[in-house]
C-alpha positions as CSV (number, residue, x, y, z in Angstrom):
1,M,38.1,24.0,-4.3
2,S,38.5,24.3,-0.5
3,A,37.3,22.9,2.0
4,V,34.6,25.5,3.4
5,T,33.2,24.3,0.0
6,A,34.0,20.8,0.0
7,I,32.6,21.0,3.5
8,V,29.9,22.3,2.9
9,T,29.1,20.6,-0.7
10,V,28.8,17.4,1.6
11,T,26.4,18.9,3.7
12,A,24.4,19.8,0.7
13,I,24.5,16.0,-0.5
14,A,23.7,14.6,2.6
15,I,21.5,16.6,3.7
16,A,20.0,15.8,0.8
17,T,19.7,12.4,0.1
18,A,18.6,11.9,4.0
19,A,15.3,14.3,2.4
20,A,14.7,12.1,0.4
21,I,15.4,9.0,2.4
22,Q,12.9,10.6,4.9
23,L,10.0,10.7,1.8
24,G,10.6,7.2,0.3
25,I,10.1,5.8,3.2
26,R,7.3,8.1,4.1
27,L,5.3,7.1,0.1
28,W,6.3,3.6,0.9
29,L,4.6,3.5,4.4
30,R,1.4,5.4,3.0
31,L,1.6,2.9,0.3
32,R,1.6,-0.2,2.2
33,L,-1.5,1.4,4.3
34,Q,-3.2,2.3,1.1
35,L,-2.4,-1.6,0.1
36,R,-2.9,-3.6,3.5
37,L,-7.0,-1.5,3.3
38,Q,-8.0,-2.8,-0.1
39,L,-6.9,-6.0,0.5
40,R,-8.7,-6.1,3.7
41,L,-11.8,-4.4,1.4
42,G,-10.9,-6.5,-1.1
43,L,-10.7,-9.5,0.5
44,R,-14.4,-9.0,2.1
45,L,-16.1,-8.2,-1.3
46,G,-14.6,-11.4,-2.4
47,L,-16.1,-13.2,0.9
48,G,-19.5,-11.8,0.3
49,L,-19.7,-13.0,-3.4
50,R,-18.6,-16.2,-2.6
51,L,-21.5,-16.3,0.2
52,R,-24.2,-14.7,-2.3
53,L,-23.1,-16.8,-5.3
54,R,-23.8,-20.3,-2.3
55,L,-27.1,-18.8,-1.6
56,R,-28.1,-18.2,-5.0
57,L,-26.8,-21.8,-5.7
58,L,-28.7,-22.8,-2.8
59,F,-31.4,-21.8,-3.2
60,R,-31.3,-22.6,-7.2
61,L,-31.4,-26.3,-5.8
62,R,-33.7,-26.3,-3.2
63,Q,-36.0,-24.7,-5.8
64,R,-35.3,-27.1,-8.3
65,S,-36.7,-30.0,-6.1
């Protein structure tokens, strides 16, 4: 392998690695953002459900007494 081929190969590998890392970082950030949004939505929905259940229980207890 001549010096030129070696330099070209190393450069190509470096570029490919950098591109792969950049893509990985982008995907990771996108996933993190999606998870954060899902968690927020989940918490909101969860709180809403809990509140509704509590109100329903209170309503039933009031009707009984």
